[in-house]
N, CA, C and O atoms as a GROMACS GRO file, in nm:
protein
  592
    1MET      N    1   1.657  -2.797   0.039
    1MET     CA    2   1.705  -2.714  -0.068
    1MET      C    3   1.607  -2.600  -0.097
    1MET      O    4   1.648  -2.486  -0.122
    2LYS      N    5   1.475  -2.631  -0.094
    2LYS     CA    6   1.375  -2.528  -0.117
    2LYS      C    7   1.381  -2.420  -0.010
    2LYS      O    8   1.361  -2.302  -0.039
    3GLN      N    9   1.408  -2.461   0.114
    3GLN     CA   10   1.416  -2.363   0.223
    3GLN      C   11   1.532  -2.267   0.201
    3GLN      O   12   1.518  -2.147   0.223
    4ILE      N   13   1.644  -2.317   0.158
    4ILE     CA   14   1.760  -2.233   0.133
    4ILE      C   15   1.730  -2.136   0.019
    4ILE      O   16   1.765  -2.018   0.027
    5LEU      N   17   1.667  -2.184  -0.085
    5LEU     CA   18   1.630  -2.099  -0.198
    5LEU      C   19   1.534  -1.989  -0.153
    5LEU      O   20   1.548  -1.874  -0.194
    6MET      N   21   1.436  -2.024  -0.071
    6MET     CA   22   1.340  -1.926  -0.020
    6MET      C   23   1.410  -1.821   0.067
    6MET      O   24   1.378  -1.702   0.058
    7ILE      N   25   1.502  -1.863   0.150
    7ILE     CA   26   1.577  -1.770   0.236
    7ILE      C   27   1.658  -1.673   0.150
    7ILE      O   28   1.659  -1.553   0.176
    8ILE      N   29   1.723  -1.725   0.048
    8ILE     CA   30   1.803  -1.639  -0.040
    8ILE      C   31   1.713  -1.540  -0.114
    8ILE      O   32   1.747  -1.422  -0.124
    9MET      N   33   1.600  -1.587  -0.165
    9MET     CA   34   1.507  -1.498  -0.237
    9MET      C   35   1.454  -1.388  -0.144
    9MET      O   36   1.448  -1.272  -0.184
   10THR      N   37   1.416  -1.424  -0.022
   10THR     CA   38   1.367  -1.327   0.075
   10THR      C   39   1.474  -1.224   0.105
   10THR      O   40   1.446  -1.104   0.112
   11TRP      N   41   1.596  -1.270   0.123
   11TRP     CA   42   1.709  -1.182   0.152
   11TRP      C   43   1.733  -1.084   0.036
   11TRP      O   44   1.754  -0.965   0.058
   12LEU      N   45   1.729  -1.134  -0.087
   12LEU     CA   46   1.751  -1.048  -0.203
   12LEU      C   47   1.641  -0.944  -0.218
   12LEU      O   48   1.669  -0.828  -0.250
   13ILE      N   49   1.518  -0.983  -0.195
   13ILE     CA   50   1.406  -0.888  -0.202
   13ILE      C   51   1.420  -0.782  -0.095
   13ILE      O   52   1.396  -0.664  -0.121
   14THR      N   53   1.460  -0.822   0.025
   14THR     CA   54   1.479  -0.726   0.135
   14THR      C   55   1.589  -0.627   0.100
   14THR      O   56   1.573  -0.507   0.124
   15ILE      N   57   1.698  -0.673   0.044
   15ILE     CA   58   1.807  -0.584   0.007
   15ILE      C   59   1.762  -0.488  -0.103
   15ILE      O   60   1.792  -0.368  -0.096
   16ALA      N   61   1.691  -0.536  -0.202
   16ALA     CA   62   1.645  -0.451  -0.312
   16ALA      C   63   1.551  -0.342  -0.263
   16ALA      O   64   1.563  -0.227  -0.307
   17THR      N   65   1.459  -0.374  -0.173
   17THR     CA   66   1.366  -0.273  -0.125
   17THR      C   67   1.434  -0.179  -0.027
   17THR      O   68   1.395  -0.063  -0.019
   18ALA      N   69   1.533  -0.224   0.046
   18ALA     CA   70   1.606  -0.136   0.136
   18ALA      C   71   1.686  -0.033   0.058
   18ALA      O   72   1.705   0.079   0.105
   19GLN      N   73   1.734  -0.069  -0.061
   19GLN     CA   74   1.813   0.022  -0.142
   19GLN      C   75   1.727   0.131  -0.205
   19GLN      O   76   1.781   0.234  -0.247
   20ALA      N   77   1.598   0.112  -0.212
   20ALA     CA   78   1.512   0.208  -0.282
   20ALA      C   79   1.524   0.348  -0.224
   20ALA      O   80   1.536   0.444  -0.300
   21GLN      N   81   1.520   0.362  -0.093
   21GLN     CA   82   1.529   0.495  -0.032
   21GLN      C   83   1.671   0.531   0.010
   21GLN      O   84   1.691   0.632   0.076
   22SER      N   85   1.769   0.451  -0.028
   22SER     CA   86   1.905   0.479   0.015
   22SER      C   87   1.948   0.616  -0.035
   22SER      O   88   1.910   0.659  -0.144
   23GLY      N   89   2.026   0.683   0.045
   23GLY     CA   90   2.072   0.817   0.011
   23GLY      C   91   1.978   0.927   0.056
   23GLY      O   92   2.008   1.045   0.038
   24LEU      N   93   1.865   0.890   0.113
   24LEU     CA   94   1.770   0.989   0.163
   24LEU      C   95   1.780   0.998   0.315
   24LEU      O   96   1.817   0.902   0.381
   25ASN      N   97   1.748   1.114   0.368
   25ASN     CA   98   1.750   1.132   0.513
   25ASN      C   99   1.643   1.050   0.582
   25ASN      O  100   1.655   1.019   0.701
   26VAL      N  101   1.537   1.015   0.511
   26VAL     CA  102   1.429   0.937   0.571
   26VAL      C  103   1.461   0.787   0.578
   26VAL      O  104   1.387   0.711   0.640
   27SER      N  105   1.570   0.743   0.515
   27SER     CA  106   1.606   0.601   0.514
   27SER      C  107   1.608   0.538   0.653
   27SER      O  108   1.552   0.430   0.671
   28PRO      N  109   1.672   0.602   0.753
   28PRO     CA  110   1.674   0.541   0.887
   28PRO      C  111   1.534   0.520   0.946
   28PRO      O  112   1.513   0.427   1.023
   29LEU      N  113   1.440   0.605   0.909
   29LEU     CA  114   1.302   0.587   0.957
   29LEU      C  115   1.244   0.458   0.902
   29LEU      O  116   1.184   0.380   0.976
   30PHE      N  117   1.260   0.435   0.770
   30PHE     CA  118   1.209   0.314   0.708
   30PHE      C  119   1.280   0.189   0.760
   30PHE      O  120   1.223   0.080   0.756
   31GLU      N  121   1.402   0.204   0.809
   31GLU     CA  122   1.479   0.091   0.861
   31GLU      C  123   1.451   0.064   1.009
   31GLU      O  124   1.506  -0.030   1.065
   32GLY      N  125   1.368   0.146   1.073
   32GLY     CA  126   1.335   0.126   1.214
   32GLY      C  127   1.439   0.180   1.310
   32GLY      O  128   1.441   0.142   1.427
   33LYS      N  129   1.526   0.268   1.262
   33LYS     CA  130   1.633   0.322   1.347
   33LYS      C  131   1.590   0.446   1.425
   33LYS      O  132   1.661   0.490   1.516
   34ILE      N  133   1.476   0.504   1.390
   34ILE     CA  134   1.428   0.623   1.461
   34ILE      C  135   1.307   0.589   1.546
   34ILE      O  136   1.302   0.623   1.664
   35ILE      N  137   1.212   0.522   1.487
   35ILE     CA  138   1.095   0.470   1.558
   35ILE      C  139   1.108   0.318   1.551
   35ILE      O  140   1.124   0.263   1.443
   36PRO      N  141   1.101   0.249   1.666
   36PRO     CA  142   1.114   0.103   1.663
   36PRO      C  143   1.011   0.038   1.570
   36PRO      O  144   0.896   0.080   1.566
   37THR      N  145   1.054  -0.064   1.497
   37THR     CA  146   0.967  -0.130   1.400
   37THR      C  147   0.840  -0.186   1.463
   37THR      O  148   0.737  -0.194   1.396
   38GLN      N  149   0.846  -0.226   1.589
   38GLN     CA  150   0.726  -0.281   1.652
   38GLN      C  151   0.619  -0.175   1.676
   38GLN      O  152   0.504  -0.209   1.705
   39ARG      N  153   0.653  -0.046   1.665
   39ARG     CA  154   0.555   0.062   1.678
   39ARG      C  155   0.502   0.107   1.543
   39ARG      O  156   0.412   0.191   1.537
   40MET      N  157   0.556   0.053   1.434
   40MET     CA  158   0.516   0.098   1.301
   40MET      C  159   0.437  -0.009   1.227
   40MET      O  160   0.454  -0.129   1.249
   41VAL      N  161   0.350   0.038   1.140
   41VAL     CA  162   0.282  -0.049   1.045
   41VAL      C  163   0.348  -0.021   0.911
   41VAL      O  164   0.346   0.092   0.862
   42GLU      N  165   0.407  -0.123   0.852
   42GLU     CA  166   0.478  -0.105   0.726
   42GLU      C  167   0.403  -0.175   0.613
   42GLU      O  168   0.351  -0.285   0.631
   43THR      N  169   0.399  -0.110   0.497
   43THR     CA  170   0.339  -0.168   0.378
   43THR      C  171   0.439  -0.158   0.264
   43THR      O  172   0.497  -0.052   0.240
   44ARG      N  173   0.461  -0.270   0.195
   44ARG     CA  174   0.547  -0.273   0.076
   44ARG      C  175   0.468  -0.339  -0.036
   44ARG      O  176   0.411  -0.446  -0.018
   45VAL      N  177   0.468  -0.274  -0.150
   45VAL     CA  178   0.401  -0.331  -0.266
   45VAL      C  179   0.495  -0.312  -0.384
   45VAL      O  180   0.554  -0.206  -0.404
   46LYS      N  181   0.508  -0.419  -0.463
   46LYS     CA  182   0.596  -0.415  -0.579
   46LYS      C  183   0.533  -0.501  -0.687
   46LYS      O  184   0.475  -0.606  -0.657
   47GLY      N  185   0.544  -0.459  -0.812
   47GLY     CA  186   0.498  -0.544  -0.922
   47GLY      C  187   0.370  -0.499  -0.988
   47GLY      O  188   0.336  -0.381  -0.988
   48LYS      N  189   0.300  -0.597  -1.044
   48LYS     CA  190   0.184  -0.572  -1.129
   48LYS      C  191   0.072  -0.494  -1.061
   48LYS      O  192   0.000  -0.419  -1.126
   49MET      N  193   0.056  -0.512  -0.931
   49MET     CA  194  -0.053  -0.443  -0.861
   49MET      C  195  -0.043  -0.292  -0.877
   49MET      O  196  -0.144  -0.222  -0.870
   50LEU      N  197   0.078  -0.241  -0.897
   50LEU     CA  198   0.100  -0.097  -0.905
   50LEU      C  199   0.102  -0.043  -1.047
   50LEU      O  200   0.100   0.079  -1.067
   51SER      N  201   0.104  -0.131  -1.146
   51SER     CA  202   0.124  -0.087  -1.285
   51SER      C  203   0.017   0.010  -1.332
   51SER      O  204   0.047   0.100  -1.411
   52LYS      N  205  -0.106  -0.003  -1.288
   52LYS     CA  206  -0.210   0.090  -1.333
   52LYS      C  207  -0.189   0.231  -1.278
   52LYS      O  208  -0.248   0.326  -1.328
   53TYR      N  209  -0.103   0.245  -1.175
   53TYR     CA  210  -0.069   0.376  -1.120
   53TYR      C  211   0.065   0.427  -1.174
   53TYR      O  212   0.114   0.530  -1.130
   54GLN      N  213   0.124   0.355  -1.269
   54GLN     CA  214   0.254   0.387  -1.327
   54GLN      C  215   0.364   0.384  -1.220
   54GLN      O  216   0.461   0.459  -1.228
   55LEU      N  217   0.348   0.296  -1.122
   55LEU     CA  218   0.446   0.279  -1.016
   55LEU      C  219   0.499   0.137  -1.020
   55LEU      O  220   0.431   0.044  -1.063
   56THR      N  221   0.623   0.122  -0.973
   56THR     CA  222   0.683  -0.010  -0.964
   56THR      C  223   0.713  -0.049  -0.819
   56THR      O  224   0.735  -0.167  -0.790
   57PHE      N  225   0.713   0.049  -0.729
   57PHE     CA  226   0.745   0.021  -0.589
   57PHE      C  227   0.674   0.122  -0.500
   57PHE      O  228   0.673   0.242  -0.528
   58PHE      N  229   0.614   0.072  -0.391
   58PHE     CA  230   0.545   0.155  -0.293
   58PHE      C  231   0.585   0.104  -0.155
   58PHE      O  232   0.578  -0.015  -0.128
   59ARG      N  233   0.627   0.195  -0.069
   59ARG     CA  234   0.661   0.156   0.068
   59ARG      C  235   0.613   0.266   0.161
   59ARG      O  236   0.640   0.384   0.139
   60SER      N  237   0.542   0.226   0.265
   60SER     CA  238   0.496   0.324   0.363
   60SER      C  239   0.519   0.272   0.504
   60SER      O  240   0.519   0.151   0.529
   61VAL      N  241   0.537   0.366   0.595
   61VAL     CA  242   0.539   0.336   0.738
   61VAL      C  243   0.444   0.434   0.805
   61VAL      O  244   0.438   0.552   0.772
   62ARG      N  245   0.370   0.381   0.901
   62ARG     CA  246   0.273   0.461   0.975
   62ARG      C  247   0.292   0.431   1.122
   62ARG      O  248   0.313   0.316   1.161
   63PHE      N  249   0.284   0.535   1.205
   63PHE     CA  250   0.301   0.517   1.348
   63PHE      C  251   0.241   0.634   1.423
   63PHE      O  252   0.211   0.739   1.365
   64LYS      N  253   0.224   0.615   1.551
   64LYS     CA  254   0.176   0.722   1.638
   64LYS      C  255   0.296   0.776   1.715
   64LYS      O  256   0.364   0.700   1.784
   65ALA      N  257   0.322   0.905   1.702
   65ALA     CA  258   0.434   0.968   1.772
   65ALA      C  259   0.400   0.976   1.921
   65ALA      O  260   0.288   1.009   1.959
   66ASN      N  261   0.498   0.944   2.004
   66ASN     CA  262   0.476   0.947   2.149
   66ASN      C  263   0.483   1.086   2.209
   66ASN      O  264   0.427   1.112   2.316
   67ASN      N  265   0.553   1.177   2.139
   67ASN     CA  266   0.570   1.312   2.194
   67ASN      C  267   0.607   1.410   2.084
   67ASN      O  268   0.630   1.371   1.969
   68LYS      N  269   0.611   1.537   2.119
   68LYS     CA  270   0.644   1.645   2.025
   68LYS      C  271   0.785   1.628   1.968
   68LYS      O  272   0.811   1.663   1.853
   69GLN      N  273   0.875   1.574   2.050
   69GLN     CA  274   1.013   1.554   2.004
   69GLN      C  275   1.018   1.456   1.886
   69GLN      O  276   1.090   1.480   1.790
   70GLU      N  277   0.942   1.348   1.893
   70GLU     CA  278   0.937   1.253   1.781
   70GLU      C  279   0.877   1.318   1.656
   70GLU      O  280   0.925   1.297   1.545
   71ILE      N  281   0.772   1.397   1.675
   71ILE     CA  282   0.710   1.466   1.562
   71ILE      C  283   0.813   1.556   1.494
   71ILE      O  284   0.827   1.553   1.372
   72ASN      N  285   0.883   1.635   1.573
   72ASN     CA  286   0.983   1.726   1.517
   72ASN      C  287   1.098   1.650   1.451
   72ASN      O  288   1.148   1.692   1.346
   73ARG      N  289   1.140   1.542   1.511
   73ARG     CA  290   1.252   1.466   1.456
   73ARG      C  291   1.220   1.408   1.318
   73ARG      O  292   1.301   1.418   1.226
   74VAL      N  293   1.102   1.349   1.303
   74VAL     CA  294   1.069   1.289   1.174
   74VAL      C  295   1.032   1.396   1.071
   74VAL      O  296   1.057   1.377   0.952
   75ARG      N  297   0.973   1.508   1.115
   75ARG     CA  298   0.944   1.617   1.021
   75ARG      C  299   1.075   1.673   0.966
   75ARG      O  300   1.084   1.707   0.848
   76ASN      N  301   1.176   1.683   1.050
   76ASN     CA  302   1.305   1.734   1.006
   76ASN      C  303   1.367   1.648   0.896
   76ASN      O  304   1.442   1.699   0.813
   77LEU      N  305   1.337   1.518   0.895
   77LEU     CA  306   1.392   1.430   0.792
   77LEU      C  307   1.345   1.470   0.653
   77LEU      O  308   1.426   1.480   0.561
   78ILE      N  309   1.216   1.494   0.638
   78ILE     CA  310   1.166   1.533   0.505
   78ILE      C  311   1.210   1.674   0.471
   78ILE      O  312   1.233   1.706   0.354
   79GLU      N  313   1.222   1.760   0.571
   79GLU     CA  314   1.271   1.895   0.544
   79GLU      C  315   1.416   1.891   0.497
   79GLU      O  316   1.455   1.969   0.409
   80LEU      N  317   1.498   1.802   0.553
   80LEU     CA  318   1.636   1.787   0.507
   80LEU      C  319   1.640   1.735   0.364
   80LEU      O  320   1.718   1.784   0.282
   81ASP      N  321   1.557   1.635   0.332
   81ASP     CA  322   1.552   1.585   0.194
   81ASP      C  323   1.505   1.694   0.098
   81ASP      O  324   1.550   1.698  -0.017
   82THR      N  325   1.416   1.780   0.142
   82THR     CA  326   1.370   1.891   0.059
   82THR      C  327   1.485   1.988   0.033
   82THR      O  328   1.505   2.032  -0.080
   83LYS      N  329   1.559   2.022   0.137
   83LYS     CA  330   1.670   2.116   0.123
   83LYS      C  331   1.783   2.059   0.038
   83LYS      O  332   1.850   2.133  -0.035
   84GLU      N  333   1.804   1.929   0.046
   84GLU     CA  334   1.913   1.865  -0.028
   84GLU      C  335   1.878   1.840  -0.175
   84GLU      O  336   1.964   1.800  -0.253
   85ASN      N  337   1.755   1.864  -0.212
   85ASN     CA  338   1.711   1.849  -0.351
   85ASN      C  339   1.645   1.978  -0.397
   85ASN      O  340   1.528   1.978  -0.434
   86PRO      N  341   1.720   2.090  -0.395
   86PRO     CA  342   1.658   2.221  -0.419
   86PRO      C  343   1.594   2.234  -0.557
   86PRO      O  344   1.494   2.306  -0.570
   87GLY      N  345   1.647   2.169  -0.657
   87GLY     CA  346   1.587   2.178  -0.789
   87GLY      C  347   1.452   2.109  -0.796
   87GLY      O  348   1.373   2.134  -0.887
   88PHE      N  349   1.425   2.023  -0.699
   88PHE     CA  350   1.300   1.947  -0.697
   88PHE      C  351   1.208   1.992  -0.584
   88PHE      O  352   1.096   1.941  -0.571
   89ALA      N  353   1.253   2.086  -0.503
   89ALA     CA  354   1.179   2.122  -0.383
   89ALA      C  355   1.086   2.241  -0.400
   89ALA      O  356   1.031   2.291  -0.302
   90TYR      N  357   1.069   2.287  -0.522
   90TYR     CA  358   0.984   2.402  -0.544
   90TYR      C  359   0.897   2.381  -0.666
   90TYR      O  360   0.924   2.294  -0.749
   91GLY      N  361   0.794   2.460  -0.677
   91GLY     CA  362   0.708   2.455  -0.794
   91GLY      C  363   0.629   2.327  -0.802
   91GLY      O  364   0.576   2.279  -0.701
   92GLU      N  365   0.620   2.271  -0.922
   92GLU     CA  366   0.537   2.154  -0.946
   92GLU      C  367   0.590   2.029  -0.878
   92GLU      O  368   0.515   1.933  -0.858
   93ASN      N  369   0.718   2.027  -0.840
   93ASN     CA  370   0.779   1.909  -0.780
   93ASN      C  371   0.760   1.901  -0.629
   93ASN      O  372   0.809   1.807  -0.565
   94TYR      N  373   0.691   1.997  -0.571
   94TYR     CA  374   0.682   2.004  -0.425
   94TYR      C  375   0.549   2.066  -0.385
   94TYR      O  376   0.501   2.159  -0.449
   95SER      N  377   0.491   2.015  -0.278
   95SER     CA  378   0.374   2.082  -0.222
   95SER      C  379   0.371   2.057  -0.072
   95SER      O  380   0.418   1.954  -0.024
   96SER      N  381   0.317   2.152   0.000
   96SER     CA  382   0.304   2.135   0.145
   96SER      C  383   0.180   2.209   0.192
   96SER      O  384   0.137   2.308   0.134
   97LYS      N  385   0.124   2.157   0.299
   97LYS     CA  386   0.011   2.218   0.367
   97LYS      C  387   0.036   2.203   0.515
   97LYS      O  388   0.072   2.095   0.561
   98LYS      N  389   0.017   2.310   0.591
   98LYS     CA  390   0.040   2.304   0.736
   98LYS      C  391  -0.073   2.372   0.810
   98LYS      O  392  -0.128   2.473   0.766
   99SER      N  393  -0.106   2.314   0.924
   99SER     CA  394  -0.191   2.379   1.022
   99SER      C  395  -0.138   2.334   1.158
   99SER      O  396  -0.036   2.266   1.164
  100HIS      N  397  -0.204   2.370   1.263
  100HIS     CA  398  -0.152   2.338   1.396
  100HIS      C  399  -0.134   2.187   1.418
  100HIS      O  400  -0.032   2.143   1.470
  101SER      N  401  -0.233   2.109   1.379
  101SER     CA  402  -0.226   1.965   1.407
  101SER      C  403  -0.214   1.878   1.282
  101SER      O  404  -0.209   1.755   1.293
  102LYS      N  405  -0.210   1.940   1.163
  102LYS     CA  406  -0.202   1.863   1.039
  102LYS      C  407  -0.093   1.920   0.949
  102LYS      O  408  -0.075   2.041   0.940
  103GLU      N  409  -0.021   1.829   0.884
  103GLU     CA  410   0.082   1.868   0.788
  103GLU      C  411   0.086   1.767   0.676
  103GLU      O  412   0.064   1.648   0.696
  104THR      N  413   0.114   1.816   0.557
  104THR     CA  414   0.135   1.728   0.442
  104THR      C  415   0.248   1.784   0.357
  104THR      O  416   0.247   1.903   0.323
  105TYR      N  417   0.344   1.700   0.324
  105TYR     CA  418   0.451   1.736   0.231
  105TYR      C  419   0.453   1.631   0.121
  105TYR      O  420   0.441   1.511   0.149
  106MET      N  421   0.467   1.674  -0.003
  106MET     CA  422   0.484   1.582  -0.116
  106MET      C  423   0.602   1.635  -0.196
  106MET      O  424   0.607   1.752  -0.232
  107LEU      N  425   0.698   1.547  -0.224
  107LEU     CA  426   0.821   1.587  -0.290
  107LEU      C  427   0.855   1.489  -0.401
  107LEU      O  428   0.858   1.368  -0.379
  108GLN      N  429   0.881   1.542  -0.519
  108GLN     CA  430   0.935   1.458  -0.626
  108GLN      C  431   1.086   1.467  -0.617
  108GLN      O  432   1.143   1.577  -0.617
  109LEU      N  433   1.151   1.353  -0.609
  109LEU     CA  434   1.296   1.345  -0.595
  109LEU      C  435   1.362   1.329  -0.731
  109LEU      O  436   1.295   1.296  -0.828
  110PRO      N  437   1.494   1.353  -0.740
  110PRO     CA  438   1.564   1.328  -0.867
  110PRO      C  439   1.549   1.182  -0.908
  110PRO      O  440   1.536   1.093  -0.823
  111LYS      N  441   1.551   1.159  -1.039
  111LYS     CA  442   1.539   1.022  -1.091
  111LYS      C  443   1.652   0.935  -1.039
  111LYS      O  444   1.764   0.981  -1.014
  112GLN      N  445   1.621   0.808  -1.024
  112GLN     CA  446   1.723   0.707  -0.993
  112GLN      C  447   1.717   0.608  -1.109
  112GLN      O  448   1.627   0.524  -1.116
  113GLY      N  449   1.813   0.618  -1.199
  113GLY     CA  450   1.807   0.539  -1.322
  113GLY      C  451   1.692   0.590  -1.406
  113GLY      O  452   1.685   0.708  -1.438
  114SER      N  453   1.602   0.501  -1.443
  114SER     CA  454   1.485   0.542  -1.523
  114SER      C  455   1.362   0.565  -1.437
  114SER      O  456   1.254   0.594  -1.490
  115GLN      N  457   1.377   0.553  -1.307
  115GLN     CA  458   1.262   0.562  -1.217
  115GLN      C  459   1.246   0.702  -1.158
  115GLN      O  460   1.341   0.761  -1.106
  116ASN      N  461   1.124   0.755  -1.167
  116ASN     CA  462   1.090   0.877  -1.094
  116ASN      C  463   1.061   0.836  -0.951
  116ASN      O  464   1.009   0.728  -0.926
  117ARG      N  465   1.095   0.924  -0.856
  117ARG     CA  466   1.079   0.891  -0.715
  117ARG      C  467   0.999   1.000  -0.644
  117ARG      O  468   1.011   1.118  -0.677
  118PHE      N  469   0.917   0.959  -0.547
  118PHE     CA  470   0.831   1.051  -0.474
  118PHE      C  471   0.837   1.018  -0.326
  118PHE      O  472   0.846   0.902  -0.286
  119LEU      N  473   0.830   1.122  -0.244
  119LEU     CA  474   0.831   1.106  -0.100
  119LEU      C  475   0.717   1.189  -0.044
  119LEU      O  476   0.704   1.307  -0.076
  120CYS      N  477   0.635   1.127   0.040
  120CYS     CA  478   0.521   1.197   0.099
  120CYS      C  479   0.524   1.180   0.251
  120CYS      O  480   0.561   1.075   0.303
  121TYR      N  481   0.484   1.285   0.319
  121TYR     CA  482   0.476   1.286   0.465
  121TYR      C  483   0.341   1.344   0.501
  121TYR      O  484   0.301   1.448   0.450
  122LYS      N  485   0.271   1.276   0.591
  122LYS     CA  486   0.142   1.326   0.636
  122LYS      C  487   0.133   1.308   0.786
  122LYS      O  488   0.161   1.201   0.839
  123ARG      N  489   0.093   1.416   0.855
  123ARG     CA  490   0.072   1.408   0.999
  123ARG      C  491  -0.066   1.461   1.030
  123ARG      O  492  -0.104   1.570   0.986
  124ASN      N  493  -0.141   1.384   1.107
  124ASN     CA  494  -0.270   1.425   1.159
  124ASN      C  495  -0.262   1.405   1.310
  124ASN      O  496  -0.278   1.294   1.359
  125LYS      N  497  -0.238   1.513   1.381
  125LYS     CA  498  -0.211   1.510   1.525
  125LYS      C  499  -0.088   1.425   1.550
  125LYS      O  500   0.021   1.464   1.505
  126GLU      N  501  -0.099   1.311   1.618
  126GLU     CA  502   0.019   1.228   1.645
  126GLU      C  503   0.038   1.116   1.544
  126GLU      O  504   0.141   1.048   1.546
  127GLU      N  505  -0.058   1.095   1.457
  127GLU     CA  506  -0.051   0.988   1.356
  127GLU      C  507   0.032   1.036   1.237
  127GLU      O  508  -0.002   1.135   1.173
  128ILE      N  509   0.142   0.966   1.209
  128ILE     CA  510   0.236   1.006   1.103
  128ILE      C  511   0.249   0.894   1.001
  128ILE      O  512   0.259   0.777   1.036
  129THR      N  513   0.248   0.933   0.873
  129THR     CA  514   0.267   0.839   0.763
  129THR      C  515   0.375   0.893   0.669
  129THR      O  516   0.368   1.008   0.627
  130PHE      N  517   0.473   0.810   0.637
  130PHE     CA  518   0.573   0.839   0.535
  130PHE      C  519   0.552   0.741   0.421
  130PHE      O  520   0.531   0.622   0.444
  131ILE      N  521   0.556   0.791   0.298
  131ILE     CA  522   0.540   0.704   0.180
  131ILE      C  523   0.652   0.734   0.081
  131ILE      O  524   0.682   0.850   0.052
  132TYR      N  525   0.713   0.628   0.031
  132TYR     CA  526   0.814   0.638  -0.074
  132TYR      C  527   0.761   0.560  -0.194
  132TYR      O  528   0.715   0.446  -0.178
  133MET      N  529   0.766   0.619  -0.314
  133MET     CA  530   0.717   0.553  -0.434
  133MET      C  531   0.817   0.571  -0.548
  133MET      O  532   0.886   0.672  -0.557
  134GLU      N  533   0.821   0.471  -0.636
  134GLU     CA  534   0.904   0.476  -0.757
  134GLU      C  535   0.820   0.431  -0.875
  134GLU      O  536   0.727   0.352  -0.861
  135GLY      N  537   0.854   0.484  -0.992
  135GLY     CA  538   0.786   0.437  -1.113
  135GLY      C  539   0.805   0.531  -1.230
  135GLY      O  540   0.888   0.622  -1.227
  136THR      N  541   0.728   0.507  -1.333
  136THR     CA  542   0.736   0.590  -1.453
  136THR      C  543   0.641   0.708  -1.446
  136THR      O  544   0.642   0.793  -1.535
  137LEU      N  545   0.561   0.716  -1.342
  137LEU     CA  546   0.474   0.831  -1.320
  137LEU      C  547   0.560   0.955  -1.330
  137LEU      O  548   0.665   0.963  -1.266
  138ASN      N  549   0.518   1.053  -1.410
  138ASN     CA  550   0.610   1.160  -1.444
  138ASN      C  551   0.603   1.288  -1.363
  138ASN      O  552   0.692   1.372  -1.374
  139SER      N  553   0.500   1.307  -1.281
  139SER     CA  554   0.495   1.433  -1.206
  139SER      C  555   0.414   1.420  -1.078
  139SER      O  556   0.330   1.330  -1.063
  140LEU      N  557   0.441   1.511  -0.990
  140LEU     CA  558   0.370   1.516  -0.863
  140LEU      C  559   0.223   1.553  -0.886
  140LEU      O  560   0.136   1.505  -0.814
  141SER      N  561   0.196   1.637  -0.984
  141SER     CA  562   0.056   1.672  -1.011
  141SER      C  563  -0.023   1.551  -1.058
  141SER      O  564  -0.140   1.536  -1.023
  142THR      N  565   0.040   1.463  -1.138
  142THR     CA  566  -0.027   1.339  -1.180
  142THR      C  567  -0.051   1.249  -1.059
  142THR      O  568  -0.157   1.187  -1.048
  143LEU      N  569   0.046   1.242  -0.970
  143LEU     CA  570   0.031   1.164  -0.847
  143LEU      C  571  -0.085   1.216  -0.763
  143LEU      O  572  -0.164   1.138  -0.711
  144ARG      N  573  -0.094   1.346  -0.749
  144ARG     CA  574  -0.207   1.406  -0.672
  144ARG      C  575  -0.341   1.366  -0.733
  144ARG      O  576  -0.436   1.338  -0.660
  145GLU      N  577  -0.350   1.364  -0.864
  145GLU     CA  578  -0.474   1.324  -0.932
  145GLU      C  579  -0.508   1.178  -0.902
  145GLU      O  580  -0.625   1.144  -0.885
  146LEU      N  581  -0.406   1.093  -0.897
  146LEU     CA  582  -0.428   0.950  -0.871
  146LEU      C  583  -0.479   0.923  -0.729
  146LEU      O  584  -0.559   0.832  -0.707
  147ILE      N  585  -0.431   1.002  -0.633
  147ILE     CA  586  -0.464   0.972  -0.494
  147ILE      C  587  -0.579   1.056  -0.440
  147ILE      O  588  -0.605   1.055  -0.320
  148LYS      N  589  -0.648   1.128  -0.526
  148LYS     CA  590  -0.765   1.206  -0.482
  148LYS      C  591  -0.873   1.116  -0.430
  148LYS      O  592  -0.979   1.164  -0.389
   0.00000   0.00000   0.00000
């Protein structure tokens, strides 16, 4: 009976965290549909550990791109999410830095219920990291201060 309960709880947690990025172009990346999951390092954090950062959910995937095509494909995902959220893609809700081998995008997304949402993309040569966060944290500038 305990095993069945554990399986159900695990399944419910998986569904809840999968729904967090739903509706975003980056969702397939987090689901392993673009880069195979065995090539990615995934981190999920939820609960009290995040409360001091005013966050309730943190999910990241990190991987090494095999070629320029993969780099362009995953970069296009965040660019699509930026274009689809034009009210949030400029000014204080958005920042980007680019050079030949390094890129960083940070985007505050529209609220989902009472939760503020943030999406970050960082590339250093072939190493790529995507981060999705939710919480009561109210601005991208506050987030930048936290992660300095």
